[in-house]
GUTI-225427 format. One record per atom (N, C-alpha, C): residue number from 1; residue in one letter; chain; atom name; x, y, z. Coordinates in steps of 0.001 Angstrom, whole numbers, always signed. Layout:
{i=NUM	aa=a	ch=A	at=CA	u=X	v=Y	w=Z}
...
***
This chain:
{i=1	aa=m	ch=A	at=N	u=+9547	v=-8183	w=-7144}
{i=1	aa=m	ch=A	at=CA	u=+9114	v=-8702	w=-5865}
{i=1	aa=m	ch=A	at=C	u=+7586	v=-8689	w=-5823}
{i=2	aa=k	ch=A	at=N	u=+7013	v=-9763	w=-5356}
{i=2	aa=k	ch=A	at=CA	u=+5563	v=-9834	w=-5187}
{i=2	aa=k	ch=A	at=C	u=+5164	v=-9190	w=-3859}
{i=3	aa=v	ch=A	at=N	u=+3929	v=-8740	w=-3797}
{i=3	aa=v	ch=A	at=CA	u=+3410	v=-8158	w=-2562}
{i=3	aa=v	ch=A	at=C	u=+3524	v=-9174	w=-1436}
{i=4	aa=s	ch=A	at=N	u=+3244	v=-10441	w=-1709}
{i=4	aa=s	ch=A	at=CA	u=+3321	v=-11478	w=-666}
{i=4	aa=s	ch=A	at=C	u=+4735	v=-11606	w=-100}
{i=5	aa=d	ch=A	at=N	u=+5741	v=-11460	w=-940}
{i=5	aa=d	ch=A	at=CA	u=+7136	v=-11515	w=-475}
{i=5	aa=d	ch=A	at=C	u=+7449	v=-10327	w=+434}
{i=6	aa=f	ch=A	at=N	u=+6957	v=-9171	w=+45}
{i=6	aa=f	ch=A	at=CA	u=+7145	v=-7946	w=+823}
{i=6	aa=f	ch=A	at=C	u=+6486	v=-8093	w=+2195}
{i=7	aa=v	ch=A	at=N	u=+5275	v=-8631	w=+2202}
{i=7	aa=v	ch=A	at=CA	u=+4532	v=-8861	w=+3449}
{i=7	aa=v	ch=A	at=C	u=+5313	v=-9793	w=+4368}
{i=8	aa=e	ch=A	at=N	u=+5792	v=-10888	w=+3810}
{i=8	aa=e	ch=A	at=CA	u=+6508	v=-11881	w=+4608}
{i=8	aa=e	ch=A	at=C	u=+7823	v=-11330	w=+5148}
{i=9	aa=k	ch=A	at=N	u=+8574	v=-10638	w=+4303}
{i=9	aa=k	ch=A	at=CA	u=+9888	v=-10141	w=+4698}
{i=9	aa=k	ch=A	at=C	u=+9804	v=-9171	w=+5876}
{i=10	aa=y	ch=A	at=N	u=+8777	v=-8317	w=+5894}
{i=10	aa=y	ch=A	at=CA	u=+8672	v=-7292	w=+6925}
{i=10	aa=y	ch=A	at=C	u=+7538	v=-7528	w=+7914}
{i=11	aa=n	ch=A	at=N	u=+6996	v=-8739	w=+7889}
{i=11	aa=n	ch=A	at=CA	u=+5940	v=-9123	w=+8818}
{i=11	aa=n	ch=A	at=C	u=+4809	v=-8087	w=+8830}
{i=12	aa=l	ch=A	at=N	u=+4391	v=-7692	w=+7636}
{i=12	aa=l	ch=A	at=CA	u=+3319	v=-6712	w=+7510}
{i=12	aa=l	ch=A	at=C	u=+1982	v=-7375	w=+7793}
{i=13	aa=k	ch=A	at=N	u=+1075	v=-6616	w=+8355}
{i=13	aa=k	ch=A	at=CA	u=-271	v=-7114	w=+8606}
{i=13	aa=k	ch=A	at=C	u=-1084	v=-6932	w=+7324}
{i=14	aa=v	ch=A	at=N	u=-1802	v=-7976	w=+6935}
{i=14	aa=v	ch=A	at=CA	u=-2700	v=-7867	w=+5781}
{i=14	aa=v	ch=A	at=C	u=-4098	v=-7632	w=+6332}
{i=15	aa=f	ch=A	at=N	u=-4577	v=-6400	w=+6210}
{i=15	aa=f	ch=A	at=CA	u=-5909	v=-6056	w=+6698}
{i=15	aa=f	ch=A	at=C	u=-6995	v=-6593	w=+5775}
{i=16	aa=a	ch=A	at=N	u=-6762	v=-6483	w=+4467}
{i=16	aa=a	ch=A	at=CA	u=-7769	v=-6878	w=+3471}
{i=16	aa=a	ch=A	at=C	u=-7106	v=-6942	w=+2103}
{i=17	aa=g	ch=A	at=N	u=-7857	v=-7438	w=+1127}
{i=17	aa=g	ch=A	at=CA	u=-7356	v=-7495	w=-243}
{i=17	aa=g	ch=A	at=C	u=-6388	v=-8636	w=-506}
{i=18	aa=h	ch=A	at=N	u=-6579	v=-9736	w=+206}
{i=18	aa=h	ch=A	at=CA	u=-5677	v=-10886	w=+71}
{i=18	aa=h	ch=A	at=C	u=-5541	v=-11379	w=-1371}
{i=19	aa=q	ch=A	at=N	u=-6590	v=-11221	w=-2163}
{i=19	aa=q	ch=A	at=CA	u=-6554	v=-11745	w=-3529}
{i=19	aa=q	ch=A	at=C	u=-5526	v=-11035	w=-4410}
{i=20	aa=g	ch=A	at=N	u=-4989	v=-9901	w=-3963}
{i=20	aa=g	ch=A	at=CA	u=-3990	v=-9178	w=-4745}
{i=20	aa=g	ch=A	at=C	u=-2558	v=-9403	w=-4299}
{i=21	aa=l	ch=A	at=N	u=-2341	v=-10329	w=-3397}
{i=21	aa=l	ch=A	at=CA	u=-1005	v=-10528	w=-2840}
{i=21	aa=l	ch=A	at=C	u=+29	v=-11044	w=-3841}
{i=22	aa=e	ch=A	at=N	u=-402	v=-11569	w=-4953}
{i=22	aa=e	ch=A	at=CA	u=+555	v=-12082	w=-5938}
{i=22	aa=e	ch=A	at=C	u=+940	v=-11053	w=-6995}
{i=23	aa=k	ch=A	at=N	u=+468	v=-9827	w=-6842}
{i=23	aa=k	ch=A	at=CA	u=+852	v=-8756	w=-7763}
{i=23	aa=k	ch=A	at=C	u=+2334	v=-8441	w=-7615}
{i=24	aa=e	ch=A	at=N	u=+2949	v=-8075	w=-8722}
{i=24	aa=e	ch=A	at=CA	u=+4345	v=-7666	w=-8723}
{i=24	aa=e	ch=A	at=C	u=+4446	v=-6187	w=-8365}
{i=25	aa=i	ch=A	at=N	u=+5413	v=-5859	w=-7542}
{i=25	aa=i	ch=A	at=CA	u=+5681	v=-4479	w=-7158}
{i=25	aa=i	ch=A	at=C	u=+6736	v=-3924	w=-8106}
{i=26	aa=k	ch=A	at=N	u=+6430	v=-2799	w=-8727}
{i=26	aa=k	ch=A	at=CA	u=+7371	v=-2183	w=-9662}
{i=26	aa=k	ch=A	at=C	u=+7958	v=-881	w=-9143}
{i=27	aa=g	ch=A	at=N	u=+7528	v=-456	w=-7966}
{i=27	aa=g	ch=A	at=CA	u=+8046	v=+786	w=-7403}
{i=27	aa=g	ch=A	at=C	u=+7254	v=+1170	w=-6179}
{i=28	aa=g	ch=A	at=N	u=+7508	v=+2359	w=-5688}
{i=28	aa=g	ch=A	at=CA	u=+6800	v=+2836	w=-4522}
{i=28	aa=g	ch=A	at=C	u=+6506	v=+4316	w=-4630}
{i=29	aa=y	ch=A	at=N	u=+5521	v=+4746	w=-3872}
{i=29	aa=y	ch=A	at=CA	u=+5181	v=+6165	w=-3832}
{i=29	aa=y	ch=A	at=C	u=+4814	v=+6519	w=-2399}
{i=30	aa=v	ch=A	at=N	u=+5310	v=+7653	w=-1937}
{i=30	aa=v	ch=A	at=CA	u=+5063	v=+8097	w=-575}
{i=30	aa=v	ch=A	at=C	u=+4412	v=+9468	w=-612}
{i=31	aa=s	ch=A	at=N	u=+3204	v=+9551	w=-76}
{i=31	aa=s	ch=A	at=CA	u=+2514	v=+10827	w=+28}
{i=31	aa=s	ch=A	at=C	u=+1274	v=+10649	w=+876}
{i=32	aa=d	ch=A	at=N	u=+869	v=+11723	w=+1532}
{i=32	aa=d	ch=A	at=CA	u=-368	v=+11714	w=+2289}
{i=32	aa=d	ch=A	at=C	u=-1405	v=+12636	w=+1647}
{i=33	aa=l	ch=A	at=N	u=-1067	v=+13189	w=+504}
{i=33	aa=l	ch=A	at=CA	u=-1999	v=+14030	w=-249}
{i=33	aa=l	ch=A	at=C	u=-2605	v=+13208	w=-1377}
{i=34	aa=l	ch=A	at=N	u=-3905	v=+12992	w=-1320}
{i=34	aa=l	ch=A	at=CA	u=-4562	v=+12159	w=-2323}
{i=34	aa=l	ch=A	at=C	u=-4362	v=+12712	w=-3728}
{i=35	aa=s	ch=A	at=N	u=-4437	v=+14019	w=-3890}
{i=35	aa=s	ch=A	at=CA	u=-4279	v=+14617	w=-5215}
{i=35	aa=s	ch=A	at=C	u=-2874	v=+14383	w=-5761}
{i=36	aa=d	ch=A	at=N	u=-1883	v=+14371	w=-4893}
{i=36	aa=d	ch=A	at=CA	u=-511	v=+14105	w=-5310}
{i=36	aa=d	ch=A	at=C	u=-374	v=+12674	w=-5816}
{i=37	aa=v	ch=A	at=N	u=-933	v=+11733	w=-5082}
{i=37	aa=v	ch=A	at=CA	u=-881	v=+10328	w=-5487}
{i=37	aa=v	ch=A	at=C	u=-1636	v=+10140	w=-6801}
{i=38	aa=m	ch=A	at=N	u=-2796	v=+10758	w=-6903}
{i=38	aa=m	ch=A	at=CA	u=-3602	v=+10630	w=-8116}
{i=38	aa=m	ch=A	at=C	u=-2843	v=+11162	w=-9330}
{i=39	aa=g	ch=A	at=N	u=-2083	v=+12225	w=-9144}
{i=39	aa=g	ch=A	at=CA	u=-1364	v=+12819	w=-10267}
{i=39	aa=g	ch=A	at=C	u=-15	v=+12209	w=-10570}
{i=40	aa=n	ch=A	at=N	u=+574	v=+11487	w=-9613}
{i=40	aa=n	ch=A	at=CA	u=+1972	v=+11084	w=-9798}
{i=40	aa=n	ch=A	at=C	u=+2314	v=+9621	w=-9556}
{i=41	aa=a	ch=A	at=N	u=+1512	v=+8881	w=-8829}
{i=41	aa=a	ch=A	at=CA	u=+1821	v=+7467	w=-8598}
{i=41	aa=a	ch=A	at=C	u=+1613	v=+6686	w=-9897}
{i=42	aa=a	ch=A	at=N	u=+2365	v=+5602	w=-10028}
{i=42	aa=a	ch=A	at=CA	u=+2290	v=+4786	w=-11244}
{i=42	aa=a	ch=A	at=C	u=+1726	v=+3399	w=-10941}
{i=43	aa=e	ch=A	at=N	u=+1203	v=+2787	w=-11965}
{i=43	aa=e	ch=A	at=CA	u=+646	v=+1439	w=-11865}
{i=43	aa=e	ch=A	at=C	u=+1659	v=+483	w=-11236}
{i=44	aa=d	ch=A	at=N	u=+1144	v=-405	w=-10386}
{i=44	aa=d	ch=A	at=CA	u=+1921	v=-1455	w=-9719}
{i=44	aa=d	ch=A	at=C	u=+2927	v=-941	w=-8698}
{i=45	aa=e	ch=A	at=N	u=+2757	v=+296	w=-8256}
{i=45	aa=e	ch=A	at=CA	u=+3580	v=+796	w=-7160}
{i=45	aa=e	ch=A	at=C	u=+2885	v=+514	w=-5830}
{i=46	aa=v	ch=A	at=N	u=+3657	v=+521	w=-4759}
{i=46	aa=v	ch=A	at=CA	u=+3128	v=+425	w=-3401}
{i=46	aa=v	ch=A	at=C	u=+3033	v=+1847	w=-2867}
{i=47	aa=w	ch=A	at=N	u=+1869	v=+2200	w=-2363}
{i=47	aa=w	ch=A	at=CA	u=+1657	v=+3524	w=-1792}
{i=47	aa=w	ch=A	at=C	u=+1814	v=+3425	w=-283}
{i=48	aa=i	ch=A	at=N	u=+2725	v=+4209	w=+266}
{i=48	aa=i	ch=A	at=CA	u=+2980	v=+4255	w=+1702}
{i=48	aa=i	ch=A	at=C	u=+2369	v=+5547	w=+2239}
{i=49	aa=t	ch=A	at=N	u=+1464	v=+5406	w=+3225}
{i=49	aa=t	ch=A	at=CA	u=+720	v=+6564	w=+3707}
{i=49	aa=t	ch=A	at=C	u=+263	v=+6385	w=+5149}
{i=50	aa=l	ch=A	at=N	u=-199	v=+7486	w=+5732}
{i=50	aa=l	ch=A	at=CA	u=-835	v=+7401	w=+7051}
{i=50	aa=l	ch=A	at=C	u=-2333	v=+7684	w=+6949}
{i=51	aa=q	ch=A	at=N	u=-2836	v=+7877	w=+5749}
{i=51	aa=q	ch=A	at=CA	u=-4275	v=+8074	w=+5539}
{i=51	aa=q	ch=A	at=C	u=-4999	v=+6738	w=+5675}
{i=52	aa=t	ch=A	at=N	u=-6135	v=+6735	w=+6384}
{i=52	aa=t	ch=A	at=CA	u=-6823	v=+5468	w=+6656}
{i=52	aa=t	ch=A	at=C	u=-8253	v=+5412	w=+6125}
{i=53	aa=h	ch=A	at=N	u=-8739	v=+6479	w=+5523}
{i=53	aa=h	ch=A	at=CA	u=-10140	v=+6528	w=+5091}
{i=53	aa=h	ch=A	at=C	u=-10322	v=+5871	w=+3716}
{i=54	aa=q	ch=A	at=N	u=-11580	v=+5625	w=+3349}
{i=54	aa=q	ch=A	at=CA	u=-11879	v=+4836	w=+2148}
{i=54	aa=q	ch=A	at=C	u=-11411	v=+5488	w=+846}
{i=55	aa=n	ch=A	at=N	u=-11221	v=+6791	w=+817}
{i=55	aa=n	ch=A	at=CA	u=-10754	v=+7437	w=-408}
{i=55	aa=n	ch=A	at=C	u=-9369	v=+6955	w=-817}
{i=56	aa=v	ch=A	at=N	u=-8612	v=+6436	w=+146}
{i=56	aa=v	ch=A	at=CA	u=-7309	v=+5862	w=-155}
{i=56	aa=v	ch=A	at=C	u=-7472	v=+4716	w=-1153}
{i=57	aa=m	ch=A	at=N	u=-8451	v=+3859	w=-918}
{i=57	aa=m	ch=A	at=CA	u=-8645	v=+2719	w=-1807}
{i=57	aa=m	ch=A	at=C	u=-9216	v=+3150	w=-3157}
{i=58	aa=a	ch=A	at=N	u=-9985	v=+4225	w=-3182}
{i=58	aa=a	ch=A	at=CA	u=-10488	v=+4736	w=-4453}
{i=58	aa=a	ch=A	at=C	u=-9327	v=+5188	w=-5331}
{i=59	aa=i	ch=A	at=N	u=-8360	v=+5876	w=-4745}
{i=59	aa=i	ch=A	at=CA	u=-7182	v=+6327	w=-5489}
{i=59	aa=i	ch=A	at=C	u=-6328	v=+5124	w=-5886}
{i=60	aa=a	ch=A	at=N	u=-6148	v=+4177	w=-4978}
{i=60	aa=a	ch=A	at=CA	u=-5356	v=+2981	w=-5281}
{i=60	aa=a	ch=A	at=C	u=-5950	v=+2218	w=-6453}
{i=61	aa=s	ch=A	at=N	u=-7268	v=+2146	w=-6500}
{i=61	aa=s	ch=A	at=CA	u=-7944	v=+1468	w=-7605}
{i=61	aa=s	ch=A	at=C	u=-7795	v=+2250	w=-8904}
{i=62	aa=l	ch=A	at=N	u=-7997	v=+3543	w=-8839}
{i=62	aa=l	ch=A	at=CA	u=-7868	v=+4398	w=-10018}
{i=62	aa=l	ch=A	at=C	u=-6481	v=+4285	w=-10641}
{i=63	aa=k	ch=A	at=N	u=-5460	v=+4223	w=-9801}
{i=63	aa=k	ch=A	at=CA	u=-4070	v=+4162	w=-10271}
{i=63	aa=k	ch=A	at=C	u=-3570	v=+2732	w=-10471}
{i=64	aa=d	ch=A	at=N	u=-4399	v=+1736	w=-10158}
{i=64	aa=d	ch=A	at=CA	u=-4040	v=+320	w=-10263}
{i=64	aa=d	ch=A	at=C	u=-2742	v=+17	w=-9502}
{i=65	aa=l	ch=A	at=N	u=-2720	v=+446	w=-8244}
{i=65	aa=l	ch=A	at=CA	u=-1547	v=+230	w=-7408}
{i=65	aa=l	ch=A	at=C	u=-1457	v=-1221	w=-6951}
{i=66	aa=a	ch=A	at=N	u=-249	v=-1648	w=-6626}
{i=66	aa=a	ch=A	at=CA	u=-32	v=-3030	w=-6181}
{i=66	aa=a	ch=A	at=C	u=-529	v=-3237	w=-4757}
{i=67	aa=a	ch=A	at=N	u=-376	v=-2218	w=-3901}
{i=67	aa=a	ch=A	at=CA	u=-785	v=-2328	w=-2496}
{i=67	aa=a	ch=A	at=C	u=-714	v=-954	w=-1847}
{i=68	aa=v	ch=A	at=N	u=-1328	v=-866	w=-672}
{i=68	aa=v	ch=A	at=CA	u=-1257	v=+327	w=+160}
{i=68	aa=v	ch=A	at=C	u=-732	v=-112	w=+1515}
{i=69	aa=v	ch=A	at=N	u=+259	v=+621	w=+2045}
{i=69	aa=v	ch=A	at=CA	u=+807	v=+324	w=+3366}
{i=69	aa=v	ch=A	at=C	u=+495	v=+1480	w=+4304}
{i=70	aa=l	ch=A	at=N	u=-202	v=+1161	w=+5385}
{i=70	aa=l	ch=A	at=CA	u=-464	v=+2131	w=+6449}
{i=70	aa=l	ch=A	at=C	u=+654	v=+2018	w=+7473}
{i=71	aa=v	ch=A	at=N	u=+1251	v=+3136	w=+7829}
{i=71	aa=v	ch=A	at=CA	u=+2412	v=+3143	w=+8711}
{i=71	aa=v	ch=A	at=C	u=+2044	v=+3481	w=+10155}
{i=72	aa=k	ch=A	at=N	u=+3036	v=+3404	w=+11025}
{i=72	aa=k	ch=A	at=CA	u=+2937	v=+3812	w=+12441}
{i=72	aa=k	ch=A	at=C	u=+1837	v=+3097	w=+13218}
{i=73	aa=g	ch=A	at=N	u=+1499	v=+1885	w=+12815}
{i=73	aa=g	ch=A	at=CA	u=+495	v=+1110	w=+13538}
{i=73	aa=g	ch=A	at=C	u=-930	v=+1588	w=+13338}
{i=74	aa=l	ch=A	at=N	u=-1158	v=+2406	w=+12343}
{i=74	aa=l	ch=A	at=CA	u=-2509	v=+2914	w=+12085}
{i=74	aa=l	ch=A	at=C	u=-3421	v=+1810	w=+11569}
{i=75	aa=e	ch=A	at=N	u=-4696	v=+1913	w=+11881}
{i=75	aa=e	ch=A	at=CA	u=-5700	v=+924	w=+11482}
{i=75	aa=e	ch=A	at=C	u=-6677	v=+1565	w=+10503}
{i=76	aa=p	ch=A	at=N	u=-7087	v=+826	w=+9479}
{i=76	aa=p	ch=A	at=CA	u=-8015	v=+1387	w=+8489}
{i=76	aa=p	ch=A	at=C	u=-9451	v=+1456	w=+9012}
{i=77	aa=d	ch=A	at=N	u=-10216	v=+2372	w=+8442}
{i=77	aa=d	ch=A	at=CA	u=-11652	v=+2448	w=+8715}
{i=77	aa=d	ch=A	at=C	u=-12339	v=+1206	w=+8130}
{i=78	aa=n	ch=A	at=N	u=-13522	v=+878	w=+8621}
{i=78	aa=n	ch=A	at=CA	u=-14267	v=-277	w=+8101}
{i=78	aa=n	ch=A	at=C	u=-14601	v=-127	w=+6629}
{i=79	aa=d	ch=A	at=N	u=-14951	v=+1079	w=+6201}
{i=79	aa=d	ch=A	at=CA	u=-15242	v=+1315	w=+4785}
{i=79	aa=d	ch=A	at=C	u=-14007	v=+1081	w=+3923}
{i=80	aa=t	ch=A	at=N	u=-12845	v=+1418	w=+4449}
{i=80	aa=t	ch=A	at=CA	u=-11592	v=+1214	w=+3729}
{i=80	aa=t	ch=A	at=C	u=-11326	v=-281	w=+3550}
{i=81	aa=l	ch=A	at=N	u=-11583	v=-1046	w=+4592}
{i=81	aa=l	ch=A	at=CA	u=-11421	v=-2506	w=+4508}
{i=81	aa=l	ch=A	at=C	u=-12329	v=-3098	w=+3441}
{i=82	aa=a	ch=A	at=N	u=-13567	v=-2672	w=+3443}
{i=82	aa=a	ch=A	at=CA	u=-14531	v=-3184	w=+2463}
{i=82	aa=a	ch=A	at=C	u=-14106	v=-2828	w=+1048}
{i=83	aa=h	ch=A	at=N	u=-13645	v=-1619	w=+860}
{i=83	aa=h	ch=A	at=CA	u=-13225	v=-1170	w=-469}
{i=83	aa=h	ch=A	at=C	u=-11986	v=-1940	w=-933}
{i=84	aa=s	ch=A	at=N	u=-11080	v=-2232	w=-25}
{i=84	aa=s	ch=A	at=CA	u=-9892	v=-3019	w=-350}
{i=84	aa=s	ch=A	at=C	u=-10291	v=-4407	w=-849}
{i=85	aa=e	ch=A	at=N	u=-11235	v=-5033	w=-154}
{i=85	aa=e	ch=A	at=CA	u=-11712	v=-6355	w=-563}
{i=85	aa=e	ch=A	at=C	u=-12382	v=-6304	w=-1932}
{i=86	aa=e	ch=A	at=N	u=-13218	v=-5299	w=-2143}
{i=86	aa=e	ch=A	at=CA	u=-13913	v=-5150	w=-3433}
{i=86	aa=e	ch=A	at=C	u=-12937	v=-5003	w=-4589}
{i=87	aa=e	ch=A	at=N	u=-11887	v=-4224	w=-4380}
{i=87	aa=e	ch=A	at=CA	u=-10932	v=-3922	w=-5446}
{i=87	aa=e	ch=A	at=C	u=-9834	v=-4970	w=-5580}
{i=88	aa=g	ch=A	at=N	u=-9649	v=-5794	w=-4548}
{i=88	aa=g	ch=A	at=CA	u=-8584	v=-6802	w=-4596}
{i=88	aa=g	ch=A	at=C	u=-7197	v=-6200	w=-4483}
{i=89	aa=i	ch=A	at=N	u=-7118	v=-5039	w=-3845}
{i=89	aa=i	ch=A	at=CA	u=-5829	v=-4378	w=-3633}
{i=89	aa=i	ch=A	at=C	u=-5449	v=-4556	w=-2166}
{i=90	aa=p	ch=A	at=N	u=-4307	v=-5197	w=-1906}
{i=90	aa=p	ch=A	at=CA	u=-3919	v=-5426	w=-523}
{i=90	aa=p	ch=A	at=C	u=-3761	v=-4131	w=+269}
{i=91	aa=l	ch=A	at=N	u=-4352	v=-4127	w=+1447}
{i=91	aa=l	ch=A	at=CA	u=-4222	v=-3043	w=+2404}
{i=91	aa=l	ch=A	at=C	u=-3395	v=-3587	w=+3554}
{i=92	aa=l	ch=A	at=N	u=-2206	v=-3059	w=+3713}
{i=92	aa=l	ch=A	at=CA	u=-1229	v=-3596	w=+4645}
{i=92	aa=l	ch=A	at=C	u=-957	v=-2623	w=+5777}
{i=93	aa=g	ch=A	at=N	u=-414	v=-3141	w=+6869}
{i=93	aa=g	ch=A	at=CA	u=-80	v=-2298	w=+7998}
{i=93	aa=g	ch=A	at=C	u=+1267	v=-2645	w=+8588}
{i=94	aa=t	ch=A	at=N	u=+1898	v=-1626	w=+9186}
{i=94	aa=t	ch=A	at=CA	u=+3197	v=-1808	w=+9827}
{i=94	aa=t	ch=A	at=C	u=+3359	v=-813	w=+10966}
{i=95	aa=g	ch=A	at=N	u=+4229	v=-1137	w=+11884}
{i=95	aa=g	ch=A	at=CA	u=+4595	v=-216	w=+12944}
{i=95	aa=g	ch=A	at=C	u=+5739	v=+703	w=+12539}
{i=96	aa=f	ch=A	at=N	u=+6364	v=+411	w=+11394}
{i=96	aa=f	ch=A	at=CA	u=+7449	v=+1258	w=+10897}
{i=96	aa=f	ch=A	at=C	u=+6938	v=+2659	w=+10582}
{i=97	aa=t	ch=A	at=N	u=+7833	v=+3626	w=+10630}
{i=97	aa=t	ch=A	at=CA	u=+7496	v=+4973	w=+10174}
{i=97	aa=t	ch=A	at=C	u=+7489	v=+4988	w=+8644}
{i=98	aa=t	ch=A	at=N	u=+6987	v=+6052	w=+8086}
{i=98	aa=t	ch=A	at=CA	u=+6985	v=+6210	w=+6636}
{i=98	aa=t	ch=A	at=C	u=+8408	v=+6143	w=+6093}
{i=99	aa=f	ch=A	at=N	u=+9311	v=+6839	w=+6743}
{i=99	aa=f	ch=A	at=CA	u=+10708	v=+6873	w=+6322}
{i=99	aa=f	ch=A	at=C	u=+11317	v=+5468	w=+6318}
{i=100	aa=q	ch=A	at=N	u=+11102	v=+4717	w=+7385}
{i=100	aa=q	ch=A	at=CA	u=+11646	v=+3365	w=+7486}
{i=100	aa=q	ch=A	at=C	u=+11075	v=+2453	w=+6403}
{i=101	aa=m	ch=A	at=N	u=+9755	v=+2499	w=+6209}
{i=101	aa=m	ch=A	at=CA	u=+9120	v=+1611	w=+5235}
{i=101	aa=m	ch=A	at=C	u=+9566	v=+1942	w=+3820}
{i=102	aa=a	ch=A	at=N	u=+9645	v=+3228	w=+3503}
{i=102	aa=a	ch=A	at=CA	u=+10077	v=+3636	w=+2166}
{i=102	aa=a	ch=A	at=C	u=+11516	v=+3190	w=+1905}
{i=103	aa=g	ch=A	at=N	u=+12367	v=+3325	w=+2906}
{i=103	aa=g	ch=A	at=CA	u=+13757	v=+2902	w=+2746}
{i=103	aa=g	ch=A	at=C	u=+13881	v=+1410	w=+2501}
{i=104	aa=k	ch=A	at=N	u=+13113	v=+631	w=+3225}
{i=104	aa=k	ch=A	at=CA	u=+13147	v=-822	w=+3058}
{i=104	aa=k	ch=A	at=C	u=+12678	v=-1222	w=+1654}
{i=105	aa=l	ch=A	at=N	u=+11598	v=-613	w=+1198}
{i=105	aa=l	ch=A	at=CA	u=+11087	v=-925	w=-132}
{i=105	aa=l	ch=A	at=C	u=+12097	v=-516	w=-1200}
{i=106	aa=y	ch=A	at=N	u=+12688	v=+649	w=-1040}
{i=106	aa=y	ch=A	at=CA	u=+13674	v=+1128	w=-2009}
{i=106	aa=y	ch=A	at=C	u=+14852	v=+159	w=-2121}
{i=107	aa=i	ch=A	at=N	u=+15364	v=-255	w=-989}
{i=107	aa=i	ch=A	at=CA	u=+16508	v=-1201	w=-992}
{i=107	aa=i	ch=A	at=C	u=+16100	v=-2525	w=-1640}
{i=108	aa=d	ch=A	at=N	u=+14923	v=-3019	w=-1312}
{i=108	aa=d	ch=A	at=CA	u=+14467	v=-4300	w=-1861}
{i=108	aa=d	ch=A	at=C	u=+14306	v=-4258	w=-3372}
{i=109	aa=l	ch=A	at=N	u=+13837	v=-3142	w=-3887}
{i=109	aa=l	ch=A	at=CA	u=+13612	v=-3038	w=-5332}
{i=109	aa=l	ch=A	at=C	u=+14868	v=-2630	w=-6086}
{i=110	aa=k	ch=A	at=N	u=+15883	v=-2195	w=-5361}
{i=110	aa=k	ch=A	at=CA	u=+17171	v=-1803	w=-5954}
{i=110	aa=k	ch=A	at=C	u=+16980	v=-832	w=-7112}
{i=111	aa=l	ch=A	at=N	u=+16200	v=+209	w=-6837}
{i=111	aa=l	ch=A	at=CA	u=+15939	v=+1205	w=-7870}
{i=111	aa=l	ch=A	at=C	u=+17127	v=+2096	w=-7962}
***
């Protein structure tokens, strides 16, 4: 599934990083601890989190993630938006909870 398909299916808001919307999603990772994501997330996964600061995009870039989804209607900081654009990694938003978003992604990927 491409990030763009995921966005369309769940009416996710694309805050920034539009140039990465055609990336393929190979899995997902859920955590709000940056060190956990840095140590355990895999390339081309979608990271689901409630963290909104720019370090989120630094980790997403380091791990070459497909996208980052901010849950519960949270909005990213301006620095986070800029970093998303620089890296070309989609920064997405939803009103769903972490649990709901992770479940939807899991079902879609049929892992």
